[in-house]
N, C-alpha and C positions, 0 to 999 in steps of 0.2 A: 504494500500500500504506500503510495506516495504521500509524503507529508512535508509541509513547510510550516515551521512554528516560529512565530516572531515573539520577541521579548524585549523589555527595556523601555517601553513607552511610559507615559505618565504626564504629570503636570509640572511645568517648569516656568520660571519667570523669564521674561524677555532678557536676552543677553546670556542666558544660561546654556548648559550643554546636556545632551542625552546621547546614549549609545544604544542603538538598536542592534539586535542580533537575530539571526534566522538560522535555525538548525534544520537541515534537510535529511530525508531518508526515503528509501524506496526507489531511487534511481541513481545513475552513475553521475554523481555530482560534478566531477572534473570535466565532463563533456558539455556542461550547460553554462551558458551565459546567465548571470544572476543579476536581477534588477530590483530596485526599490521604486515603488510607485506610491502616490498618495492621492487621496480624495478628500477635499474639503466639503463641508455642507453646501449643497446647491451647486456644486461644480463638478466638472468631468474629472475622471481619473487622469493623472498626468505622471509621466515618467520623471523620476527624481535623479536617479543615478543607476549606473550599471557597471559591472566588471566582467570582462570577457573570459571565456574559457581557454582561449588559445594562448594568449601572452599576458594576461592580466591587465590589459589596457582598460581605461575607464572612460565613462561618459558622465557629465553632470549637466543638469538643467541650469540655464543661465542664472537663475535667481539664487542658486545654492552654491555656485562656484566660489571657492575660497573659504567656505564655511563648513561644508560637508565633505567627508572622506569615506570612500567605500573600499572595502578590502575583503579578501576571501582566503579561507584556509581549506584547501582541498582534503587534507588529511582528516580534519575535524568536520568536514562537510558543513561549514559555517560561512555565512556572509555577514559582514558587519557594516553598519552605517554610523559613523561618528558625526554627530551634529553639534556645532558650536555656534555661538552668537545667534541663538535662536530668536526668531521674530514672531509676533502674533500671527502673521500671514503663513507661517509654517504649520499652524494648527490644522490637523487632518488625521484621517486614518491612514496609516502607512502599511503597505503590503510588500511582502517579499515575493518574488516570482522567478521562475526558471524557464529557459528555452534552450532546446537542443540546437545550438548555433555557436559558431566560433567567435563571433565578435558582438559588439553592442549596437551595431548598425545594420540596416538593410538598404538595398538600393532604393533610391527615391526617384529614379528616372531623371528628368531634366533638372529637378531641384536638388539633386545630389543625395548623399546618404541621409537616412532618417534613423533616429534611435529606435530600438526594438520597442514594440508596443503590444504586439500579439504574442502572448507567452503560452507555454505548455502547461505550467503548473502555477498555482497561486496559494499563498497562505491566507489565513482568515482575516488578517489585519490586526493592527494594534493602534490605539489612540495616542496621539501626541497633542497635548494642549499647552500652548504658550500664552501666558497671561501678561498683561501690560504692567 
């Protein structure tokens, strides 16, 4: 049975930090690109960050660059999202997701590569609330 289990969410004041972790089981973790997504109330789900399976290269959504760091440990089948200098607009349910793909992007045609959005497996999500 495939499982992705997130942990580390909670309530934090603006400017604070949180570390999200996702433990995977039931599939060959090392072969999967691992992504973090989030969905705020009333908004669409968006990709936050990703770490590839091939070379550990990473992707970050523009608003989190310089504040969030994604990493993976294939031996422990874990992906982590370190979040610093959190802002109220980071408040959302955060999801861990996996896709059998070597990189964090797919061909976007004339517009160029796009970040992975269609994933094979999803966690149940964990709430992050950033207060003012």
